[in-house]
VMD Tcl script that draws the C-alpha trace (Angstrom):
set ca {
  {-7.26 26.33 16.06}
  {-8.92 24.00 13.50}
  {-5.77 22.62 11.45}
  {-5.14 19.25 10.65}
  {-2.85 17.08 12.88}
  {-1.68 14.14 11.06}
  {-0.48 12.87 14.11}
  {-3.87 12.83 15.83}
  {-6.70 12.49 13.16}
  {-8.36 9.10 13.40}
  {-8.55 7.83 10.19}
  {-10.03 3.55 9.90}
  {-10.55 2.19 12.66}
  {-8.73 5.15 14.25}
  {-5.71 4.76 13.08}
  {-3.54 7.70 13.01}
  {-1.50 8.73 9.45}
  {1.62 7.36 11.37}
  {-0.22 3.98 11.61}
  {-1.60 3.60 8.46}
  {2.34 4.37 7.14}
  {3.37 1.38 9.45}
  {0.95 -1.09 8.47}
  {2.09 0.00 4.86}
  {5.64 -0.72 4.90}
  {4.84 -4.13 6.80}
  {2.12 -4.96 4.00}
  {4.39 -3.92 1.03}
  {7.08 -6.14 2.54}
  {4.77 -8.99 2.48}
  {3.63 -8.28 -1.05}
  {7.77 -7.79 -2.59}
  {8.37 -11.39 -0.85}
  {5.23 -12.86 -3.01}
  {5.94 -10.77 -6.66}
  {9.99 -11.43 -5.94}
  {8.20 -15.46 -5.74}
  {5.31 -15.49 -8.58}
  {6.41 -12.03 -10.68}
  {3.47 -10.27 -9.88}
  {0.17 -9.34 -7.66}
  {-2.73 -8.12 -8.82}
  {-4.68 -4.59 -7.19}
  {-6.95 -7.22 -6.02}
  {-4.72 -8.95 -4.24}
  {-3.47 -5.65 -2.48}
  {-6.92 -4.39 -1.70}
  {-7.21 -8.03 -0.10}
  {-3.96 -7.52 1.89}
  {-4.96 -3.84 3.09}
  {-8.33 -5.23 4.31}
  {-9.98 -2.69 2.14}
  {-8.49 0.29 3.45}
  {-8.40 2.83 1.20}
  {-5.47 4.78 2.75}
  {-3.03 1.88 3.24}
  {-3.99 0.26 -0.40}
  {-2.32 3.63 -1.41}
  {0.42 4.11 0.71}
  {1.53 0.66 -0.10}
  {1.05 0.91 -3.95}
  {3.46 4.27 -3.11}
  {5.79 2.44 -0.78}
  {6.18 -0.65 -3.87}
  {6.64 2.23 -6.45}
  {9.10 3.79 -4.43}
  {10.90 0.32 -3.78}
  {11.57 0.07 -7.64}
  {7.90 -2.08 -8.77}
  {5.83 -1.44 -11.58}
  {2.64 -0.80 -9.84}
  {0.82 -0.45 -13.72}
  {-1.93 1.78 -14.55}
  {-6.06 1.36 -14.90}
  {-5.40 -0.64 -18.21}
  {-2.92 -3.06 -16.26}
  {-4.09 -3.44 -12.42}
  {-1.14 -5.27 -11.70}
  {2.42 -5.00 -9.52}
  {5.20 -6.19 -11.17}
  {8.92 -6.34 -10.71}
  {11.24 -4.15 -13.04}
  {13.29 -6.12 -15.01}
}
mol new
graphics top color blue
foreach p $ca { graphics top sphere $p radius 0.5 }
foreach p [lrange $ca 0 end-1] q [lrange $ca 1 end] { graphics top cylinder $p $q radius 0.2 }
display resetview
């Protein structure tokens, strides 16, 4: 059977999807602390924190949005705390 199994498919550096989700959760926790202190984090900083891993980057932004942060858009590429 040629179906994709998210538990075993390797992404960047041989990580599984579940490992990428766990890494993104940890990074989003770190970034939330920084956002609460400084008021914002740029998308570039998020990309650097995720070591330029596209999947982890997207998941991190998803988790920040889920946790109540404004992740911005292409005109305003920064993550801020929703007031």
